[in-house]
N, C-alpha and C positions, 0 to 999 in steps of 0.2 A: 515489820520493816518494809518501807516503801520501795518498790522495784524501780530501778533506773531504766530497765528495758520494758517498753510498753508499745504495743501496736494494735490499734483498734480503729481502722479507717471506716469511713462512712458506709462502704459496701458491706462490711461485717454487721454493722448495726441494722442495715436493711435486711440482711439475710436472717438475722435473729427474729426480726418482725415477721418475715415470711414464714419462718419455722413455726412461730406462734399461731399464725393464721392457718397453716396447713396441717397442724398436728391432729386435728379432728378427722382428717381424711384418711389416716393410716391406721393399720392394725398393730404395727410394731415399729420400734425405733432401732435402727442398726447404727451403733456408735463405734466408729473406728478410732482406735488409739494406737500409738506407735509402740511396738513391742520393746523398743529400747528405753522408753520412758512411759510405760503404760499407766502409771498413776499420775504423773505430772501432765500428761496430755488429755486427761479427763476434763471436759469443759463443764463447769458447774451449771452453766446456762441450760445445758441439755437436760439435766435431771429436773431442773425447775420447770422447764417447759413441758417435758414429757409427762409429768404429773401422774406417775403410776402406770403409764402405758407400758405394755410388755417390751422388754429390752434385751438386745443381744450385743454383747461386747465382742468386737472383732479386733484382735491384736495383729496389726499389719507389720510387714518387714521383719518377720520372725527369723528369717535367714541371716539378719544382721545382729540379732540379739542373742544373748547367752541362752542356750536351749533349756537348761535347768531352771533358770530364772523365769523364763516364759511359762514353763509348766507350773512354777510356784505361783505366778500371778494369776494364771487361769484358775487354779485351785482356790486362790483367795477370792476372786470375783464370784465364783460359784458358791463359796461359803457365805458371801454377802447377799446371796439370793438372786444373782444374775446368771444368765447363760453366757458362756464365753467360749470362743474358738480362736485359733491362731491361723494366719495365712502368711505366705512369704511372697516376695516379689518375683520369684522364679516359677512357682507352681502355677498351673493353669486352673484356677478355681472355676468350676462350671456353674451355670445357672441352676441345673438340677440339684447339685450339692447344696447350694445356698437355699433353694426352695425346700429341700428336705429338712434342713436345720430350722428354718422359719416355721414349717408345719409342726415340728416337734415342740417348739416354744409355744405355739398357738393351739396345741392339741385340744385343750379344754374348750377354747372358743369354738373350734371347728366341730367338736362333738356336741356342744350345746346347741349350735345351729342345726345340726342334723336331728337332734331330739325334738326340736321345734318344727321340723319339716321345712326349714329354710334352706335355700340353695346357697352353697358356699361359692361365691364368686371369687375372682382372682384376689389373692391377698395383696395388700399394699403396705410397703415399707418406706420409711424415709431414712436416707443415709446422711449421717452427719459426722463431722470430725474436724480436727484442727487442720490448718493449711499444710500441704505437702505430706500428708499422712499416707498417701497411696490410694486414696479413695477412687480417683478416676481410673487408675490402673486396674483395680479390682473390678470396677463396674464394666470396663471394656472387656475383661475376661468373661464375666458372667453373661453379658449380652452378646458375646461373640462378634463384636465389631467395634470400631472406633467411634462410639456414640458419645463418649465424654472426652473432653480435652485432657491431655496429659502433659505434664511439664515438671522438671525437677527443680521447682521453685514454688513458693507459696503464692496463692492468688490466681491460679490459672483458670479455675472454674469460676465464672462471674455470675451465672444465673442458675435458676432451678429448672429441671427438666425431668419429665417422666420417661422411664426406660422399662422395657419388658425383659425380665430375666428369663422367664419361662412362661408357659401358658397359664401357670397358676400364681405367678408372682410379678408384681409391678414395683418398680423402685423409683422413688423421687430423689434425684441427685440435688445436692445443695453445695454452695461455695464453702470452702474451708472457713471456719469461724473460730476466733479466740474469744476472750471475755474482757470486759472493760478494765479490770485491774488484776494482775497476777498476785497470788497469795504471798509470795516472797521472792527474793532474788534468786534462790536456788532453782525454783521452778522456771523462772524467766530464762536463766542460763541454759537449762536443759532443753527448753523449747527452741532457743536460739541455736544451740549446738546441733539439734536434730533437724533443723531446717524449717521449723514451723513459723519462725519469725523472719520477716524480710531482712536480708543481710545488711542493708543500708541503715537499719534502725539502731544497731549496736556497734560497739567497738570490738573488732575481731580479737585484739590482744586480751581484752578482759575475758572473753568467752574461752579463748585458748588456755589462759591461765586456770580458769575454772576446770577445763577439761583435763589439764595435766594433774591437777590435784586429785582427780578420780583415777586417771589412767596409770599414775605411778603405782597404784595399788592393784588395779584390775588387769593391766596388760603390760607389765614391766618388760617382759622379754620381747614383745612386739615393738615397743618403743626402742629398745636396744638395737634390734635388727633394722627397723625402718629408718632410724635417724642416726645410726652409727655411734651409739652411746656405749658407756660401760657402767658397771655397778657403782663406781664412785660418783658418777654424775647424779645419782639419785640422792646423794647427801646434800645436794644444792637446794636452795629455795625454789619455788615454782618459777619466780621471775628469772633467776639465774639459769634454771633448766631450760626455759624458753630461749634465752640468749645462747645457751650452749647448742641447742638444736638448730637455731638460726645459723650459727657458724658451721656446724657439722654438715648441713645440707647445702652449703655453698651460697647462702644468701647474705653473707657478711653481717651487716648490722640492720638489715631490713626485716625486723622482727614482725612487722605487720604482715608482710608477705608470708613469712614462716607461720604466723598464726592462722592465716587462711589455709595454708597447706595442712596443718594439723586438723582443722575443722573438716575440710574436705576428705581427708584420709579416714576420719571417723565415719562420715556419712557414706562413704563408698566401701566400708568394711575392710580397709587396708590395714587396720590395726587389730583385726579379728572380731569376733562376736562379743559385743559389749552391751550390757544393760546398765543404764544410769540410775534407775530406781531400785531401791531395796525395800523389802517389806517393812523394815523399820521406819521408812519415810512416812508411812501411814500414821504412826503415833506422833511423829515429829510435826506433822502438818495439820492434824485434826485438833 
């Protein structure tokens, strides 16, 4: 099914070309995915360009995702032959910690160099991920300064830059990139809901309705508390539930404003820790 939501501006196409040009300079690819949608935020272009290069999956914003689901996804990625860790937006991830993980992933390469009598220079990693995944926040933590621009919107990082995480690790930062065509509308909606797609690209009520179809099963009690609902309201259709919420929170018939409120409440964790992806999605999309 062709997706109605699509965002692939020129600077993303340029970033993908730069990624292709620089991949030979690095020892490892650090791919950041959103812990709330860790499968949907995997960029297929990263796998294509990496072409077998050692890979570390970093699930960001884990404090906003369901803890058990995050553990399940990390286990899944490891079973697929990838290394995977999770970080949250509150913990202070250090450069030494990241260096330790990278050295563990590259242990065979490091030992092979030692056996050949080669000096192990600083390891180099490229950091890639969808827009607004928390990449710049993580990089600023590990390099201990505001070296990367940070913003709660997609498209803040515009160019590529080398950063030093520790004496043994250099990081190449890249702009957030999507891919030319989303696999389906479900993935498009999840990316829009999480903030990876520019807000002006989609209709907020469509994304809010998609969100309610998930939230009514995942966080019913949070919806009741946050929007002054009752059990009977959940017998309504998603459209009528959105209208009920609009009325309950005092926005009368301004359902577009209410839609934006629902989206922002999810992004800010006001509805609790929610993971949009389920392991069953793997079978559904492959």
